[in-house]
C-alpha positions in Angstrom: 20.4 -57.3 142.6 16.7 -57.9 142.9 13.4 -56.0 143.5 11.6 -54.6 146.5 8.1 -56.1 147.2 7.1 -54.6 150.5 7.9 -51.8 152.9 7.0 -51.2 156.6 8.0 -48.3 158.8 8.8 -48.3 162.5 7.7 -45.4 164.6 11.3 -44.4 165.1 11.7 -43.8 161.4 13.5 -47.0 160.5 12.2 -48.8 157.4 12.0 -52.5 156.9 12.3 -53.6 153.2 11.4 -57.0 151.8 12.0 -58.3 148.3 14.1 -60.6 146.1 17.4 -58.9 146.7 20.4 -60.8 148.1 22.5 -57.8 149.2 21.8 -54.4 150.8 24.6 -51.9 151.1 27.1 -54.6 150.1 26.1 -57.1 152.8 24.1 -60.4 152.5 20.4 -59.6 153.0 18.3 -62.6 151.9 15.4 -60.4 150.8 15.1 -58.5 154.1 16.9 -55.4 155.4 16.3 -52.4 157.6 17.3 -48.8 156.8 18.2 -47.0 160.0 18.6 -43.6 158.4 22.4 -44.0 157.8 23.0 -47.6 156.6 21.4 -50.9 155.9 21.1 -53.5 158.7 20.8 -57.1 157.4 19.6 -60.4 158.9 21.8 -63.1 157.4 22.7 -64.8 154.2 20.3 -66.5 151.8 19.6 -70.2 151.8 19.1 -72.7 148.9 15.8 -72.1 147.1 15.5 -68.5 148.3 12.5 -66.8 146.6 12.4 -63.5 148.5 10.2 -61.8 151.1 6.8 -60.9 149.7 5.5 -59.0 152.7 6.9 -57.3 155.8 5.2 -55.7 158.9 6.3 -54.2 162.1 4.6 -55.4 165.3 3.8 -53.1 168.2 6.7 -54.5 170.3 9.1 -53.4 167.5 9.8 -56.9 166.2 9.0 -57.5 162.6 7.5 -60.2 160.4 8.3 -61.4 156.9 6.6 -63.7 154.6 8.8 -66.2 152.7 7.7 -69.4 150.9 4.1 -68.9 152.3 5.5 -69.0 155.9 5.4 -66.1 158.4 8.6 -65.6 160.3 9.1 -63.2 163.2 12.5 -61.7 164.0 13.2 -61.8 167.7 15.5 -59.1 169.0 15.7 -61.0 172.3 17.2 -64.1 170.8 18.5 -62.6 167.5 16.9 -65.3 165.6 13.8 -66.1 163.4 10.7 -67.7 164.9 8.1 -69.3 162.6 4.5 -68.3 163.2 2.2 -71.0 161.8 -1.5 -70.5 162.2 -2.2 -74.2 161.8 -0.4 -77.3 160.4 -0.2 -77.2 156.6 -1.2 -73.5 156.4 0.2 -71.5 153.6 0.0 -67.7 154.3 -0.3 -65.3 151.4 -0.6 -62.0 153.2 -0.8 -60.4 156.7 -1.6 -57.1 158.3 -1.0 -55.7 161.8 -4.3 -54.2 163.0 -4.7 -51.0 165.0 -5.4 -53.0 168.2 -1.9 -54.7 167.8 -3.3 -58.0 166.7 -2.0 -59.7 163.5 -4.3 -61.1 160.8 -3.1 -63.5 158.1 -4.9 -64.9 155.1 -4.0 -68.0 153.0 -4.9 -71.6 152.4 -5.8 -73.6 155.4 -4.2 -76.9 154.3 -6.7 -79.0 156.2 -8.8 -80.1 153.2 -7.9 -81.2 149.7 -9.8 -78.1 148.4 -7.3 -75.7 150.2 -10.0 -73.3 151.2 -9.0 -69.8 152.3 -8.7 -69.1 155.9 -8.4 -65.9 157.9 -6.4 -66.2 161.2 -6.0 -63.7 164.0 -3.0 -63.7 166.4 -3.6 -61.9 169.7 0.0 -62.2 170.8 -0.3 -65.6 172.4 -2.7 -67.7 170.3 -4.3 -68.0 166.9 -8.0 -68.0 166.2 -9.2 -69.1 162.7 -12.2 -68.1 160.6 -12.5 -70.1 157.4 -14.2 -68.7 154.3 -17.1 -71.2 154.3 -18.6 -70.8 150.8 -16.6 -71.4 147.6 -12.9 -71.1 147.1 -11.1 -67.8 147.7 -7.5 -67.4 146.7 -6.5 -64.5 149.0 -3.5 -62.4 148.1 -3.9 -59.3 150.3 -5.6 -58.1 153.5 -6.1 -54.7 155.1 -8.1 -53.2 157.9 -11.0 -50.8 156.9 -12.1 -48.6 159.7 -15.8 -49.1 160.4 -16.1 -52.1 158.2 -13.6 -54.8 159.3 -11.2 -56.4 157.0 -11.0 -56.3 153.3 -9.5 -59.4 151.6 -8.4 -59.3 148.0 -7.6 -62.2 145.6 -9.7 -64.4 143.3 -13.0 -66.0 144.3 -15.2 -68.8 143.2 -18.1 -68.0 145.6 -21.6 -68.8 146.6 -22.6 -65.3 145.5 -22.8 -66.2 141.9 -20.5 -63.5 140.7 -16.7 -63.8 141.0 -15.8 -60.8 143.2 -12.1 -60.2 143.8 -12.7 -58.6 147.1 -14.8 -59.4 150.2 -15.3 -57.8 153.6 -15.1 -59.7 156.9 -17.0 -58.0 159.7 -15.9 -60.4 162.4 -19.0 -62.5 161.9 -20.0 -62.6 158.2 -18.4 -62.4 154.8 -19.9 -59.8 152.4 -18.9 -59.5 148.7 -17.9 -56.0 147.6 -20.2 -55.3 144.6 -19.7 -57.4 141.5 -15.9 -57.5 141.8 -13.4 -56.7 139.1 
C-alpha cells in the first residue's frame, strides 16, 4: 500500500525497510518495518500527517534510525520507544550515513539563519559536532563515506566556486567541488 524508499541490513541478516507504506505483512507499519527472514516486525501505527520514512540505517549497537519529516529518530530496544536525535534546534535533516568508525553523519539545513545553509553534523555516540558549509547555499539530499577521500555530499548547490556542482567532498577540514557537477 505504498513504496519502499530505503533499505538497511543488520549483520544477522535482518533487513530494515523504510518507505511510504502503512502495513507490512498485514500489520500497521507506519513506513518502517524489519524482515527477520520469516515475517515482518513492525513498530506501531501511523500518525496524522504521516509522509513516510525516507532513510533508514543500522547503528553498530543494533538499534536503527529512520528519517521522517526531516527529523531523525532512533528506535531503542532498551525502552521499546523512539528517541529523537536533533543535531541542533531548528535543524532539518535530509540524509544520514553510519560511518565505518561507528559515528553517524547527517546533512540538512541548519535552521539557525534565514538562509537555511546546509550543515554537516557528526554524532560520536554522545554528542554532536557541526561543520557548516560556509560558502553559498547547498541543498543536501544524500551523503556517503568515500574511503580515502572523506564524505561525498549530493544535492543542489549555489556555491562560491562559480559552477553549480551537485556534489562536493568534505575531507574533515575543507569542502572541494567534484568537477563541474551535473
